[in-house]
Backbone as a printed PyTorch tensor [residue, N CA C, xyz], in Angstrom:
tensor([[[  5.8360,  70.4810, -11.6440],
         [  5.1010,  69.2170, -12.2520],
         [  6.2220,  67.8310, -11.4640]],

        [[  5.8750,  67.1550, -11.2760],
         [  6.6450,  66.2690, -10.7900],
         [  7.7550,  65.7890, -11.7290]],

        [[  9.1380,  65.7830, -11.0860],
         [  9.9770,  65.2520, -12.2240],
         [ 10.8990,  63.8950, -12.2740]],

        [[  9.8250,  63.6880, -13.4730],
         [ 10.2240,  61.9320, -13.8270],
         [ 10.7400,  62.2030, -15.5070]],

        [[ 10.4420,  60.6550, -15.3740],
         [ 10.7130,  60.8080, -17.3850],
         [  9.4610,  61.2830, -18.6330]],

        [[ 10.0770,  62.5150, -18.7760],
         [  9.5130,  62.8900, -19.5690],
         [  8.7530,  64.4190, -18.9340]],

        [[  9.5460,  64.7200, -18.3220],
         [  9.2370,  65.9440, -17.8330],
         [ 10.4070,  67.0450, -17.1700]],

        [[ 11.7040,  66.4380, -17.8980],
         [ 12.7410,  67.2930, -17.9820],
         [ 12.8380,  68.4600, -19.2080]],

        [[ 13.1240,  69.3170, -18.9150],
         [ 13.7130,  70.3590, -20.6550],
         [ 14.2370,  69.4120, -21.4890]],

        [[ 13.7790,  69.3740, -22.7430],
         [ 14.1750,  68.6980, -23.7880],
         [ 13.8120,  67.6180, -23.5100]],

        [[ 13.1050,  66.5870, -23.0590],
         [ 12.5650,  65.4010, -23.2850],
         [ 11.3930,  65.2800, -24.2020]],

        [[ 11.1790,  64.2590, -24.4240],
         [ 10.2040,  63.7140, -25.4010],
         [  9.6010,  63.0470, -25.1020]],

        [[  8.2840,  63.3040, -25.0660],
         [  7.0160,  62.6000, -24.2700],
         [  5.9080,  62.1240, -25.2820]],

        [[  4.8770,  61.7770, -25.0340],
         [  3.8340,  61.0350, -25.4620],
         [  2.4610,  61.0300, -23.7740]],

        [[  0.8470,  61.9950, -24.4360],
         [  0.4170,  62.6370, -23.2620],
         [ -0.9690,  60.8970, -23.6200]],

        [[ -1.0250,  59.9130, -23.3250],
         [ -1.5750,  59.0360, -23.2980],
         [ -2.8110,  59.8690, -22.5770]],

        [[ -3.4580,  61.1250, -21.8380],
         [ -4.5160,  61.2530, -21.0180],
         [ -4.3980,  62.6670, -20.4920]],

        [[ -5.4670,  64.0120, -21.4680],
         [ -4.8800,  64.3910, -20.8480],
         [ -6.2340,  65.7640, -20.0190]],

        [[ -6.4700,  66.7230, -19.4210],
         [ -7.1110,  66.7310, -18.0710],
         [ -7.3160,  68.6420, -18.3170]],

        [[ -8.3320,  68.7280, -18.6110],
         [ -8.2170,  70.0200, -18.3060],
         [ -8.0650,  70.5290, -16.3140]],

        [[ -6.8730,  71.4810, -16.6570],
         [ -6.5610,  71.5090, -15.0910],
         [ -6.7540,  72.8220, -14.4320]],

        [[ -7.3010,  74.0370, -15.4300],
         [ -7.9310,  75.1320, -14.5190],
         [ -8.9820,  75.2490, -15.0100]],

        [[ -9.9110,  74.9860, -15.5650],
         [-11.2100,  74.8420, -16.5730],
         [-11.9660,  74.8950, -15.0930]],

        [[-12.4680,  75.9560, -14.7720],
         [-13.7890,  76.1550, -13.4420],
         [-14.3580,  78.1310, -13.0270]],

        [[-14.3630,  77.4860, -11.1680],
         [-14.0380,  78.8750, -10.8740],
         [-12.9360,  78.7400,  -9.4010]],

        [[-12.5170,  79.2070,  -9.1590],
         [-11.8920,  80.0280,  -7.7860],
         [-13.3050,  80.5040,  -7.5230]],

        [[-13.0050,  80.0710,  -5.9440],
         [-13.8420,  80.2750,  -4.5890],
         [-12.8880,  80.7060,  -3.5010]],

        [[-13.6460,  81.0420,  -2.4750],
         [-13.2540,  80.6040,  -1.4490],
         [-12.1000,  80.4440,  -0.3350]],

        [[-12.9840,  78.8690,  -0.3510],
         [-12.7440,  77.9590,  -0.0830],
         [-11.4970,  76.8480,  -0.9250]],

        [[-11.4540,  77.4950,  -1.8830],
         [-11.3020,  76.6360,  -3.0030],
         [-11.2450,  76.3200,  -4.4480]],

        [[-11.8790,  75.2500,  -5.4520],
         [-11.6900,  75.5790,  -6.7550],
         [-12.6790,  74.5230,  -7.5160]],

        [[-13.4740,  75.3290,  -7.7750],
         [-14.8050,  74.2760,  -8.1370],
         [-14.6340,  73.4450, -10.0370]],

        [[-14.6100,  72.7370, -10.2420],
         [-14.1380,  72.5820, -11.7080],
         [-15.2500,  72.1210, -12.5120]],

        [[-15.1700,  72.6410, -13.8200],
         [-17.0440,  72.6110, -14.8410],
         [-17.3390,  71.6530, -13.8570]],

        [[-16.9430,  69.9660, -13.7190],
         [-18.1850,  68.9240, -13.6670],
         [-19.0830,  69.3130, -12.7080]],

        [[-17.9080,  70.3930, -11.2450],
         [-19.1310,  70.0140, -10.0690],
         [-20.0180,  71.0910, -10.2840]],

        [[-19.8610,  71.8210, -11.0380],
         [-21.0320,  73.3990, -11.7390],
         [-22.0420,  72.6420, -12.6860]],

        [[-21.7400,  71.5300, -13.2070],
         [-22.6710,  71.1610, -14.2090],
         [-22.6450,  71.6620, -15.5440]],

        [[-21.0150,  71.9680, -15.6670],
         [-20.6590,  72.3640, -16.8110],
         [-19.8230,  71.8270, -17.9640]],

        [[-20.1710,  70.2930, -17.6500],
         [-18.8330,  69.5650, -18.3720],
         [-17.4150,  69.2630, -17.9110]],

        [[-17.1210,  67.8400, -18.7200],
         [-16.1450,  67.1120, -18.0760],
         [-14.5940,  68.1340, -18.2640]],

        [[-13.9170,  67.5690, -17.1110],
         [-12.6040,  67.9240, -17.6630],
         [-11.7860,  67.1180, -17.8900]],

        [[-12.4330,  66.1450, -18.1170],
         [-11.4360,  64.9190, -18.8070],
         [-11.5370,  63.5980, -17.6740]],

        [[-10.5150,  62.2600, -18.4320],
         [ -9.5120,  62.3150, -18.7930],
         [ -9.9890,  62.4040, -20.3860]],

        [[ -9.2890,  62.6520, -21.1500],
         [ -9.0710,  62.9080, -22.5010],
         [ -8.4660,  61.7250, -23.0650]],

        [[ -9.1450,  60.6700, -23.7020],
         [ -7.7870,  59.0990, -23.5730],
         [ -6.9150,  59.9930, -25.3230]],

        [[ -5.8990,  59.5080, -25.4540],
         [ -4.8410,  59.5100, -26.5340],
         [ -5.4090,  57.9240, -27.4670]],

        [[ -5.3150,  58.2000, -28.4690],
         [ -5.4620,  56.5940, -29.4120],
         [ -3.8830,  55.7550, -27.8910]],

        [[ -5.2330,  54.2570, -27.6000],
         [ -3.7660,  53.6190, -26.7240],
         [ -3.0260,  52.8350, -27.7730]],

        [[ -3.8170,  52.8020, -28.9930],
         [ -2.5910,  51.8750, -29.4700],
         [ -1.2420,  52.1400, -30.1340]],

        [[ -2.3480,  53.6960, -30.7620],
         [ -1.3940,  54.4380, -31.5980],
         [ -0.2130,  55.2920, -30.6490]],

        [[ -0.0250,  55.5120, -29.5700],
         [  1.0540,  56.1230, -28.4220],
         [  0.5830,  55.3120, -27.8750]],

        [[  1.1090,  53.9460, -27.8670],
         [  1.7920,  53.1930, -27.7650],
         [  3.0560,  52.7320, -28.9280]],

        [[  2.6060,  52.6880, -29.9230],
         [  3.5470,  52.5010, -31.2020],
         [  4.5060,  53.5950, -31.0410]],

        [[  4.0750,  54.7780, -31.1190],
         [  5.2370,  55.7960, -31.4240],
         [  6.1050,  56.0280, -29.6640]],

        [[  5.3550,  55.4750, -28.5140],
         [  6.3630,  55.1660, -27.4200],
         [  7.4640,  54.9310, -28.2230]],

        [[  7.2170,  52.9730, -28.7510],
         [  8.1020,  52.4190, -28.9830],
         [  9.8830,  52.3770, -29.7510]],

        [[  8.5480,  53.6530, -30.8460],
         [  9.2640,  54.2950, -31.8040],
         [ 10.9410,  54.7470, -31.5300]],

        [[ 10.7020,  56.2110, -30.0780],
         [ 10.2640,  56.7460, -29.4220],
         [ 11.4140,  56.6120, -28.2350]],

        [[ 10.6750,  55.5430, -27.8700],
         [ 11.6620,  54.7350, -26.6600],
         [ 11.4410,  56.2820, -25.6640]],

        [[  9.9950,  56.9030, -25.5680],
         [  9.5420,  57.5340, -24.8720],
         [  8.8050,  57.1950, -23.7640]],

        [[  8.3800,  57.9400, -22.6570],
         [  7.2860,  57.0560, -21.8360],
         [  6.1810,  58.4830, -22.2790]],

        [[  5.0500,  57.3370, -21.7060],
         [  4.1250,  57.9480, -22.0510],
         [  3.3520,  58.8790, -21.0030]],

        [[  2.9340,  59.9970, -20.7810],
         [  2.7690,  60.9380, -19.2570],
         [  1.0990,  61.0060, -19.3690]],

        [[  0.3450,  61.8740, -18.2000],
         [ -0.3660,  61.9970, -17.9810],
         [ -0.5250,  63.4880, -18.3450]],

        [[ -0.6780,  64.9400, -19.2630],
         [ -1.3010,  66.0250, -19.0380],
         [ -1.8950,  66.4340, -18.5150]],

        [[ -2.3840,  67.5750, -18.2810],
         [ -3.1090,  69.0580, -17.5180],
         [ -2.4440,  70.1630, -18.5550]],

        [[ -3.9580,  70.6320, -19.2780],
         [ -3.9960,  71.5380, -20.1570],
         [ -4.2210,  72.7410, -19.1720]],

        [[ -3.4100,  73.7310, -19.2560],
         [ -4.0440,  75.2930, -18.4160],
         [ -4.1680,  76.6210, -19.1850]],

        [[ -5.4650,  76.8380, -18.7630],
         [ -5.1940,  78.2410, -19.5850],
         [ -4.3280,  79.2630, -19.0620]],

        [[ -3.6390,  79.4250, -17.7160],
         [ -2.5580,  79.7890, -16.8240],
         [ -1.1910,  79.3240, -16.8500]],

        [[ -0.4970,  79.0550, -16.5980],
         [  0.7280,  78.1290, -16.8140],
         [  1.1090,  78.3640, -14.9100]],

        [[  1.8120,  77.5950, -14.5300],
         [  1.8010,  77.8700, -13.6640],
         [  3.3990,  78.5170, -13.1450]],

        [[  3.5320,  79.3160, -12.2260],
         [  4.1170,  80.4190, -12.6550],
         [  5.0360,  80.4450, -10.7160]],

        [[  4.3850,  79.6840,  -9.9950],
         [  4.9700,  78.8920,  -8.2850],
         [  5.0170,  78.0710,  -8.0820]],

        [[  5.7160,  77.4330,  -7.2210],
         [  6.7690,  76.3270,  -7.2150],
         [  4.9720,  76.0410,  -6.2870]],

        [[  4.3530,  76.5070,  -5.7460],
         [  2.9920,  75.8570,  -4.9780],
         [  1.7260,  75.9710,  -6.0500]],

        [[  1.7210,  76.5000,  -6.4450],
         [  0.8830,  76.4890,  -8.1700],
         [  0.9770,  75.2890,  -8.6740]],

        [[  1.9410,  74.7090,  -9.0930],
         [  2.3210,  73.6790,  -9.5120],
         [  2.5910,  72.6410,  -9.0940]],

        [[  2.1440,  72.4010,  -7.5440],
         [  2.4960,  71.1190,  -6.9500],
         [  0.3890,  71.3590,  -6.4880]],

        [[ -0.1600,  72.0970,  -6.6860],
         [ -1.6540,  72.2240,  -6.6150],
         [ -1.6790,  71.1480,  -7.5050]],

        [[ -1.8830,  72.3090,  -8.8400],
         [ -2.0650,  71.3120, -10.2700],
         [ -1.5510,  69.8670, -10.4560]],

        [[ -0.1970,  69.4020, -10.4570],
         [ -0.2530,  68.3590, -10.2180],
         [ -0.6890,  67.5870,  -9.3950]],

        [[ -0.9330,  67.4790,  -8.4810],
         [ -1.6750,  66.8470,  -7.4220],
         [ -3.4050,  67.0040,  -7.2920]],

        [[ -3.9050,  67.8930,  -7.7920],
         [ -4.8970,  67.7390,  -8.7950],
         [ -5.8850,  66.7600,  -9.6240]],

        [[ -4.6490,  66.8740, -11.1070],
         [ -4.4050,  66.2000, -12.0660],
         [ -3.4470,  64.6680, -11.9960]],

        [[ -2.9840,  64.8700, -11.0050],
         [ -2.0490,  63.6550, -11.8650],
         [ -0.9560,  64.0720, -12.8350]],

        [[ -1.2030,  64.8750, -13.0750],
         [ -0.3560,  65.0970, -14.1530],
         [  1.6050,  65.4800, -13.9730]],

        [[  2.2940,  65.1770, -15.1400],
         [  3.4960,  64.9970, -15.3200],
         [  3.7090,  66.5500, -15.9650]],

        [[  2.8920,  66.3680, -16.9740],
         [  3.5460,  67.6500, -17.8710],
         [  1.9260,  68.9140, -17.9780]],

        [[  2.5080,  70.3310, -18.1070],
         [  1.8310,  71.0690, -18.4320],
         [  1.1990,  71.0960, -20.1250]],

        [[  0.1570,  71.5350, -20.1810],
         [ -0.0710,  71.3140, -22.0280],
         [ -0.8480,  72.8620, -21.5300]],

        [[ -1.3880,  72.9180, -22.9990],
         [ -1.5100,  74.5060, -23.7600],
         [ -3.0380,  74.1570, -24.3600]],

        [[ -2.6010,  73.4870, -25.4480],
         [ -4.1680,  72.9980, -25.9630],
         [ -4.1900,  71.4080, -26.0170]],

        [[ -3.4630,  70.7340, -25.1750],
         [ -3.6690,  69.6550, -25.1590],
         [ -4.9760,  68.9980, -25.4980]],

        [[ -5.3910,  68.7710, -23.8060],
         [ -7.2800,  68.4630, -23.5840],
         [ -8.1710,  69.3700, -24.6760]],

        [[ -8.2490,  70.0090, -25.2440],
         [ -9.0310,  71.0860, -26.2560],
         [ -8.5690,  70.0100, -27.5780]],

        [[ -7.9100,  69.9960, -27.9860],
         [ -7.5040,  69.4190, -29.4670],
         [ -8.1700,  67.9170, -29.4310]],

        [[ -7.9130,  67.4430, -27.8260],
         [ -8.5800,  65.7080, -27.9770],
         [-10.1480,  66.1300, -27.5210]],

        [[-10.5620,  66.9410, -26.8130],
         [-11.8610,  66.9210, -26.3850],
         [-12.6200,  67.4060, -28.0490]],

        [[-12.1470,  67.9930, -29.0110],
         [-12.7800,  68.0650, -30.4910],
         [-12.8940,  66.6970, -30.9190]],

        [[-11.1940,  66.5040, -31.2030],
         [-11.3680,  64.8340, -31.9470],
         [-12.6060,  63.6910, -31.3770]],

        [[-12.3120,  63.7950, -29.3490],
         [-13.1530,  62.9240, -29.2060],
         [-14.9060,  63.1760, -29.8540]],

        [[-15.4350,  64.1960, -30.0670],
         [-16.2220,  65.0970, -30.4750],
         [-16.5280,  64.1570, -31.3140]],

        [[-15.5690,  64.5400, -32.2250],
         [-15.7040,  63.8590, -33.4250],
         [-15.6830,  62.3780, -34.4550]],

        [[-15.2360,  62.2080, -32.9060],
         [-14.5800,  59.9770, -33.3690],
         [-13.2820,  60.4920, -33.9620]],

        [[-12.4610,  61.3600, -34.3110],
         [-11.3030,  61.2470, -34.8030],
         [-10.1680,  60.9010, -33.4710]],

        [[ -9.6430,  59.9580, -33.4020],
         [ -8.1760,  59.4770, -32.7420],
         [ -6.9130,  60.4120, -32.8040]],

        [[ -6.4650,  60.2610, -31.6350],
         [ -5.6970,  61.2150, -31.3960],
         [ -4.4270,  61.2350, -30.9670]],

        [[ -2.8120,  61.8190, -31.1030],
         [ -1.7100,  61.0520, -30.6360],
         [ -1.5150,  62.1550, -30.2660]],

        [[ -0.9670,  62.4400, -29.1490],
         [ -0.3520,  64.1690, -28.0760],
         [  0.9610,  63.4270, -28.0140]],

        [[  2.2650,  64.6590, -29.0300],
         [  3.6830,  64.0450, -29.3850],
         [  4.2180,  65.4920, -28.3990]],

        [[  4.5870,  65.6160, -27.2160],
         [  5.4940,  66.7350, -26.9010],
         [  7.0870,  66.8410, -26.6500]],

        [[  7.8460,  67.7670, -26.0500],
         [  8.7570,  68.0450, -26.2350],
         [  8.9320,  69.2110, -24.9330]],

        [[  9.5830,  68.8520, -23.8180],
         [  9.3270,  69.8810, -22.1730],
         [ 10.1870,  71.0830, -22.8590]],

        [[  9.3740,  71.9270, -23.4430],
         [ 10.3480,  73.3900, -22.9580],
         [ 11.0310,  74.0520, -21.8760]],

        [[ 10.2160,  73.4660, -20.9760],
         [ 10.0290,  74.5670, -19.3310],
         [  9.6860,  73.8330, -18.1180]],

        [[ 10.2010,  74.1350, -17.4130],
         [  9.7850,  73.4170, -15.8150],
         [  8.6500,  74.1590, -15.4030]],

        [[  7.2890,  73.6670, -14.3930],
         [  6.7890,  74.5230, -13.8160],
         [  7.4770,  74.7680, -12.6880]],

        [[  6.8210,  76.1400, -12.3390],
         [  6.6750,  76.4120, -11.0750],
         [  7.2870,  78.3140, -11.4650]],

        [[  8.5050,  78.3120, -10.3520],
         [  8.5540,  79.8540, -10.9300],
         [  9.7260,  79.4240, -11.4600]],

        [[  9.2430,  80.6860, -12.2080],
         [  9.4050,  80.8660, -14.0080],
         [ 11.2040,  80.8150, -13.5780]],

        [[ 11.4050,  81.8680, -12.5770],
         [ 12.8300,  81.6840, -13.0290],
         [ 13.6430,  81.1260, -13.2990]],

        [[ 13.7010,  79.5000, -12.6210],
         [ 13.8250,  78.0530, -12.0880],
         [ 13.5460,  77.3860, -13.6560]],

        [[ 12.6660,  77.9440, -14.6760],
         [ 12.1540,  77.2470, -15.4390],
         [ 12.7540,  76.0410, -16.4650]],

        [[ 13.8780,  77.1570, -16.4330],
         [ 15.3120,  76.3830, -17.7630],
         [ 14.3140,  76.5040, -18.5870]],

        [[ 14.1920,  77.8300, -19.4440],
         [ 13.7320,  77.5120, -20.3150],
         [ 14.1180,  77.3380, -21.9650]],

        [[ 13.6050,  76.3970, -22.3250],
         [ 14.6120,  76.5590, -23.6160],
         [ 14.1030,  75.9450, -24.9220]],

        [[ 13.0950,  76.8790, -25.7950],
         [ 12.0720,  76.5200, -26.6770],
         [ 12.3360,  76.3150, -27.9630]],

        [[ 13.6970,  76.4770, -28.3860],
         [ 14.0780,  75.7780, -29.7460],
         [ 14.7450,  74.5030, -29.3860]],

        [[ 15.2390,  73.9310, -28.3470],
         [ 15.7550,  72.5390, -28.1300],
         [ 13.9010,  71.7120, -28.5800]],

        [[ 12.9870,  72.5090, -27.7160],
         [ 11.4720,  72.0070, -27.5050],
         [ 11.1220,  71.7100, -29.0030]],

        [[ 11.1750,  72.3540, -29.5760],
         [ 10.7600,  71.9960, -31.0610],
         [ 12.0490,  71.3030, -32.0700]],

        [[ 12.8760,  71.4140, -31.2970],
         [ 13.6450,  70.7740, -32.2920],
         [ 13.6500,  69.4430, -32.0000]],

        [[ 13.6250,  68.9110, -30.2860],
         [ 13.0200,  67.5900, -29.4880],
         [ 11.6930,  67.3320, -30.8050]],

        [[ 10.6090,  67.6640, -30.8820],
         [  9.8230,  67.2930, -31.7800],
         [  9.6100,  67.0640, -33.1440]],

        [[ 10.2280,  67.9060, -33.3550],
         [ 10.8660,  67.6870, -35.0300],
         [ 11.7860,  66.9590, -35.5030]],

        [[ 12.3790,  66.0490, -34.5960],
         [ 13.0590,  65.2430, -35.1750],
         [ 12.2630,  63.6420, -34.5440]],

        [[ 11.7020,  63.9010, -33.6000],
         [ 10.6030,  62.9840, -32.8820],
         [  9.4660,  62.4330, -34.2520]],

        [[  9.5060,  63.4470, -34.7110],
         [  8.3340,  63.6740, -36.0120],
         [  8.9750,  62.7820, -36.9520]],

        [[ 10.3510,  63.3240, -37.6150],
         [ 11.0250,  62.6650, -38.3990],
         [ 11.6570,  61.4570, -38.1070]],

        [[ 11.8260,  60.2350, -37.0510],
         [ 11.8820,  59.7630, -36.5410],
         [ 10.7580,  58.3700, -36.7860]],

        [[  9.3600,  59.3250, -36.1800],
         [  8.1640,  58.5230, -36.7270],
         [  7.4210,  57.8600, -37.8230]],

        [[  8.2520,  59.2980, -38.8960],
         [  7.7780,  59.0010, -40.7180],
         [  8.7700,  57.7800, -40.7110]],

        [[  9.3170,  57.5120, -40.2810],
         [ 10.8250,  56.9420, -41.1090],
         [ 10.5740,  55.4770, -40.4220]],

        [[  9.1910,  55.3880, -39.6520],
         [  9.6140,  53.7500, -39.2210],
         [  8.2570,  53.3330, -39.2280]],

        [[  7.4750,  54.8120, -39.9550],
         [  5.9500,  54.1880, -40.2440],
         [  5.4500,  53.4710, -39.3560]],

        [[  5.8290,  54.1340, -38.6870],
         [  4.8660,  53.7810, -36.7370],
         [  2.9460,  53.5860, -37.3170]],

        [[  2.4530,  54.2050, -37.3530],
         [  1.3410,  54.2280, -37.9360],
         [  0.6170,  52.3370, -38.2520]],

        [[  0.9700,  52.1110, -39.2020],
         [  0.7540,  50.7490, -39.4620],
         [  1.0630,  49.8720, -38.5230]],

        [[  1.8780,  49.6900, -37.4030],
         [  1.7170,  49.1040, -36.6950],
         [  0.6800,  48.1850, -36.1350]]])
């Protein structure tokens, strides 16, 4: 994905909208997303704008676009194709699915992330899952201390 604020290993970000990035059918001349097959929407699934903005202020973190993927982008070409097709800065593995369920139930949602690796060629991904887990935990503790949800 693009290298910008919220997309480097260890960066905390909030996902303002998420997309189903690779749900559909691969065909000889490209890819047909669910919507083109008449099987549903691929997004965007919008986060609660007020709560997301409040959390972003408390954390001084960017709000980015996410793409939920079933298959991670393990090559640079696949990473670029997914980013250009969705406009996403970060890949998620479950964000849009949770957002879809929240939308279906009328439940507002906020998606907080800490980047654990860069997409593309796996050897160059800079994986650091412990750092990402620690980053999310620290961000959650800051949000809890700031009572951000009542803004």
